[in-house]
Each structure stands twice: as C-alpha cells, then as structure tokens.
C-alpha positions in Angstrom: 0.1 -0.1 0.1 0.9 3.3 -0.9 0.9 7.0 0.7 1.6 10.4 -0.7 3.9 12.4 0.5 6.0 15.9 -0.2 9.8 15.1 -1.0 12.7 17.1 -1.4 13.9 15.9 -4.3 16.3 18.6 -5.2 17.8 21.1 -2.8 16.6 23.7 -5.3 13.9 25.5 -2.4 10.5 25.0 -2.5 10.8 24.1 -6.2 12.4 21.2 -5.7 9.6 19.5 -3.6 8.1 16.6 -5.2 4.7 15.0 -4.0 5.6 11.5 -4.4 3.5 8.2 -4.0 5.6 6.1 -1.2 5.4 2.8 0.8 2.8 3.0 3.5 4.1 1.6 6.3 1.7 -0.4 9.2 2.1 -0.2 12.7 4.9 -3.3 14.4 4.2 -4.2 17.9 4.4 -0.7 20.4 3.4 1.3 17.4 1.0 3.4 16.2 -0.7 5.0 13.1 -1.7 8.2 12.9 -3.5 10.0 9.8 -2.5 13.3 9.7 -4.6 16.1 9.3 -2.6 18.8 9.3 1.3 20.1 9.2 3.3 23.5 10.2 6.5 24.7 8.8 9.8 25.9 10.5 12.0 27.7 9.1 14.5 24.3 9.3 12.2 22.8 6.6 12.2 26.0 4.3 16.3 26.0 5.3 16.2 21.9 4.2 14.8 23.1 0.7 17.9 24.8 0.1 20.5 22.6 2.7 21.1 25.8 4.3 21.6 23.4 7.6 24.2 21.5 8.6 23.7 17.9 7.9 22.9 16.3 4.5 19.2 14.4 3.9 19.3 11.2 1.8 17.3 12.4 -1.1 14.5 11.9 -1.9 13.5 12.8 1.6 9.7 13.5 3.3 10.0 17.1 4.4 7.9 18.1 8.3 9.0 18.2 11.6 5.2 19.3 12.9 2.0 17.8 12.3 -1.6 17.0 14.2 -3.6 13.5 13.3 -5.4 10.8 14.5 -5.2 7.5 15.5 -6.1 5.0 13.2 -4.2 1.4 13.9 -2.6 -0.1 16.9 0.3 -2.2 16.8 0.3 -5.0 19.4 1.1 -4.3 23.2 -0.1 -0.3 22.6 -1.7 0.6 25.8 -1.5 4.2 25.8 -4.0 5.0 22.9 -6.8 3.8 21.0 -8.2 4.3 17.2 -9.9 8.0 17.3 -7.4 9.5 20.0 -6.1 13.4 18.4 -2.3 13.2 18.7 0.7 15.2 17.9 4.0 13.3 17.2 6.5 14.9 19.4 9.8 16.8 17.7 11.7 14.3 19.1 11.0 10.7 18.7 13.0 9.9 21.8 12.9 12.4 24.6 11.3 11.3 27.4 12.7 14.0 29.9 16.0 14.8 31.6 18.7 16.9 29.3 19.5 16.5 25.7 21.8 13.8 24.7 23.4 12.9 21.3 20.7 9.5 20.9 18.0 12.2 21.1 19.8 14.3 18.7 19.5 11.4 15.7 15.4 11.5 16.9 14.4 14.6 14.8 11.4 14.3 12.6 11.9 16.2 9.2 15.8 16.3 10.0 17.2 13.2 11.4 14.4 10.7 10.6 11.7 11.4 7.9 9.2 13.6 8.3 5.1 14.0 8.6 4.4 16.4 5.5 2.5 13.2 3.9 -0.8 11.5 4.7 0.3 8.8 7.3 3.2 8.7 10.2 4.1 5.5 12.1 5.2 6.4 15.6 6.3 4.7 18.5 3.4 4.8 21.1 5.9 6.9 23.6 6.6 9.5 20.6 3.3 10.8 21.0 1.3 13.8 23.4 -2.7 14.0 23.1 -3.9 17.3 21.7 -4.7 20.1 24.0 -8.5 20.3 24.3 -10.1 22.6 21.9 -7.9 22.8 19.5 -8.5 21.9 15.9 -5.8 19.5 13.5 -4.6 23.4 12.1 -3.8 24.8 15.4 -1.9 21.4 17.1 -0.2 21.2 14.3 2.2 24.8 15.1 2.8 23.1 18.9 5.6 20.3 18.2 8.4 22.6 17.5 8.1 26.4 17.6 5.5 26.4 20.7 7.6 23.7 22.5 10.8 25.7 22.1 9.5 28.6 23.3 8.2 27.0 26.4 11.1 25.3 27.4 13.3 28.3 26.9 11.1 30.8 29.2 9.4 28.2 31.4 11.3 25.0 31.4 14.8 26.7 31.5 14.1 30.5 32.0 11.8 29.7 35.6 9.6 32.4 34.0 7.8 34.6 36.8 5.5 37.3 36.8 6.8 40.8 35.9 9.8 39.5 34.4 10.4 41.6 30.8 11.0 39.2 27.6 12.3 40.5 25.0 11.3 38.2 21.7 13.0 39.1 18.1 10.9 39.1 15.3 7.2 37.7 14.7 7.7 34.2 13.5 6.2 31.6 15.1 8.7 31.2 17.8 8.7 34.9 18.7 4.7 34.8 19.2 4.0 32.1 21.0 7.0 33.4 23.7 4.6 36.3 23.0 1.7 34.5 24.6 3.5 32.2 27.0 5.2 35.2 28.4 1.9 37.2 28.5 0.4 33.8 29.7 3.0 34.2 33.0 1.9 37.9 33.6 5.7 38.6 32.4 5.8 42.1 30.1 7.2 42.0 26.6 9.2 43.6 24.2 8.9 42.6 20.9 11.3 43.8 17.4 9.9 43.4 13.6 11.1 45.4 10.3 7.0 45.8 10.0 4.8 48.3 11.8 1.9 46.4 10.6 3.3 43.4 11.9 4.0 45.4 15.5 0.5 46.2 15.6 -0.8 43.2 15.2 1.6 42.2 18.1 0.2 44.8 20.6 -3.0 43.7 19.7 -2.0 39.9 21.2 -0.4 41.8 24.2 3.0 43.0 23.6 3.5 45.9 26.0 6.3 47.5 23.8 7.2 47.5 20.2 10.5 48.1 18.3 11.0 48.7 14.6 14.8 47.4 14.1 14.8 49.1 10.2 13.7 52.5 11.2 15.7 51.8 14.8 18.9 50.0 14.0 20.0 50.0 17.7 17.2 48.5 19.2 19.7 47.0 21.9 19.5 50.6 23.2 16.0 51.3 23.2 15.4 48.3 24.7 17.9 49.8 27.8 15.7 53.0 27.2 12.5 51.1 27.9 13.7 49.1 30.9 15.5 52.5 32.8 18.9 51.0 31.7 18.1 47.4 33.4 17.9 45.2 30.4 15.8 42.4 29.6 15.4 39.0 31.7 14.9 37.1 29.0 16.2 37.6 25.5 14.4 34.8 22.7 17.1 35.0 20.3 16.1 33.8 16.6 18.4 36.0 14.7 21.6 33.5 15.2 24.8 35.7 14.6 23.8 39.0 13.1 21.8 39.8 16.6 23.5 37.7 19.5 25.7 40.7 19.6 22.9 43.2 20.5 20.5 40.8 22.4 23.8 40.1 24.7 23.9 43.6 25.1 20.5 44.1 25.7 19.8 41.4 28.5 20.0 42.2 32.4 23.1 41.3 34.5 21.9 38.3 35.7 19.5 37.7 32.8 19.3 34.9 30.4 19.6 34.5 26.6 17.7 32.0 24.6 20.0 31.1 21.1 16.6 29.5 19.2 17.6 29.7 15.2 19.7 31.1 13.1 17.9 33.5 10.7 20.9 35.6 10.1 23.1 32.5 8.6 26.0 30.2 10.9 29.1 33.0 10.4 30.1 36.1 12.8 32.0 36.7 15.6 30.5 37.8 19.0 32.1 39.7 21.8 32.2 37.2 24.8 32.4 40.2 27.2 28.8 40.6 28.2 28.7 37.1 28.4 31.1 37.6 31.4 30.9 40.5 32.6 26.7 40.6 33.1 27.1 37.2 34.5 24.7 36.8 31.4 23.2 32.9 30.8 23.3 31.6 27.4 21.5 28.9 27.0 21.1 27.1 23.7 17.5 26.0 23.1 16.5 23.2 20.5 12.7 22.5 21.0 12.1 20.2 24.1 11.4 16.8 25.8 7.9 15.0 25.9 7.5 15.7 29.4 7.8 19.9 28.4 5.4 19.3 25.8 2.8 17.8 27.8 3.2 20.3 30.8 2.9 23.4 27.6 -0.5 21.7 26.6 -1.7 21.3 30.0 -0.7 25.1 29.8 -2.7 25.6 26.9 -5.8 23.5 27.5 -6.2 25.4 31.3 -5.9 29.0 29.9 -7.8 28.0 26.6 -4.7 29.6 24.4 -5.3 29.7 20.6 -1.7 29.7 18.4 -1.6 32.0 15.8 -1.9 30.7 12.1 -1.2 32.9 9.4 -2.5 30.8 6.7 -3.8 27.7 5.9 -3.0 26.0 2.4 -4.4 22.8 0.7 -1.6 19.7 0.8 -1.8 19.8 -2.6 -0.8 23.5 -2.6 2.3 22.6 0.4 5.3 24.4 -2.7 3.0 27.7 -2.1 3.2 27.7 1.6 6.8 27.3 1.6 7.0 30.2 -0.9 4.6 32.1 1.5 7.4 31.0 4.2 10.1 32.1 2.0 8.6 35.4 1.6 8.9 36.5 5.2 5.1 38.1 5.4 3.7 35.9 7.5 3.0 36.8 10.7 2.6 33.7 13.1 2.7 30.1 11.0 1.9 28.7 8.4 -0.3 25.7 8.0 -0.9 22.6 5.2 -3.7 21.1 5.9 -3.6 17.0 5.7 -4.9 15.4 2.6 -8.8 15.3 2.3 
C-alpha cells in the first residue's frame, strides 16, 4: 500500500519539492499509525529545501517535523492509545524527559528522521502526546517545534515569573508563542519587527512595547531605555550570529539569552565579554522533551490559548506554503492541511 508525501527531490528551494507515492508502513508491536490531518512549517523546513543548515539529507526526503492527526491503527501491545485518539507526534521521537543527548538528536522528525508532510505517520506509542482540548488539527500542528521551543526557553529553563521582562525578536512562530506564553505568565513583553503592521498585530496579542528594527537599528539601546537601563530578563534570540551581539547588550545583569534560531546565518564574530561581565546565561534551546510538551499542553488547555495561524494551505499547494514562508510576510504559523 502506498501513500502520498511531499519530498525534497533537489535542494533548490520550494521548487525542488515533489509530491510522490511512497510505501505506507503499518504499525509494528508498540507502534501507532496516525492519519496526518495538518502540518505546520518551520524555518528549518525551508532551510532544508535549500540545504542551508548543516547535515546531509538522504534524497528523496519527506519534509516536515510538526503535524497533528488521529490514530487509525495500533500495533500489538499498545496501551496508551486507541483508534480515534487525536494526537501530536513529538519533534524528537525519543526524548521522554531530562537533558538532551546525542542519541536524542538522532530522532528529530524532518531532519534525522523522515518527516510528516504525508498522509500517514508511524510512531512509537511513547512518541505521541494528546492534543490540547479545544484546538483544531491545524492549531495543534503548530505546537511540536515552535511552541515547545518557546515554552522550554521561558518556562522549562527560564523559570519565567510574573513581572519579568521578555524581549523576543521578530514575529515568526517561536517569537509569537513566546509572546503568548509570557503574557500567560504575567510578564512584560518587548517585541521587534521590521513591519509596523506586524507590530500592531503583536500589540493586539498583548505586547507591551514594540520596536521597528529597520527604523531603530540600535534597538538594543531602546530596550535599555524601555527598562530604565536595566535590560530584559529574558531574550528570545532567533536571529543567530547577526543579532546575538545586540541581544547580549540588551539583557540585564544575571539575565538569560535563549539562542534558538539562525535566521541571519551561521557565520559571525561575537564578543563574549557581555556574557562574562554581566554574568549572563547564554542557553542553546533545541525544542524540548515529551515531559515539557505535556506540561505545555496542560497550560494551553487550562488557559484556552489559541495558536496564531497566518494562513492555511491545501495539501496539494504545499510548494505555495513554502514560498509564502520564504517571502517572510507571515505573522505566526504557516499550516498545510492534510490530504482530504
């Protein structure tokens, strides 16, 4: 039996994606078959189509790490799930709890392992979590990477508390989730963007202060002014080498910079002195464990939080979804519906 899947055929960007027929595997002992109802995109997916990030993918390669769907079959011995359950595959298929390891890194969907932009996905029963109450498949599909990364940075490692100031860069998936989680915890949020229109949308979501980094290129100085020269308690750093220095200059003494993304590339020189002089914690964040995921989902259900979706594309229009992300005009998450 075969199924349809979007795969990288050549690393030439979205144009290198191909809709292929591939074998549909059935669940073995301890495994679950999930009908994928929605998939959300991350920058890592776009980067993979261009081979911008380190590592080599075996082509053709099924793209996508973030999906949501329903259980359609279970293998022998499965006790956690039943047919009809609404579930989300975890980004790392084998990271139940604790710290990340080299072995965990080898279980990332859409990277080390084939992805989920397909009709079906087979997973170990421990590599799934329940969808939060009240969310659609499209909303739930936004959670495995972007949402969990923001949660891990602010709550798991950051121990965010009411009254803290969070600086988050840009208005992509991770940054908007960071804004939502920060407000959920009673924190103050400063957010940056090159678009005044996007900054207005961020204010509507609860952002307390906004900075246009195109018209205010020295935005780190404005952060200091907005915090009475104290600096932000937490910085959600998604730019990488091109913005990290400014983030280090914007954080308070004893504050935390969570290094998450590399939107400005992998090359650059960083002065480490602010880290030393201010006793800053510079923490690399790469998504999170199933334990983090389940805790986050409880908070989302309790507070009835709704992920921000920019646009939903049909399964057949996946290339257009990637092109939309590449244009950088999105606010929040770009989602692709599962095949009807």
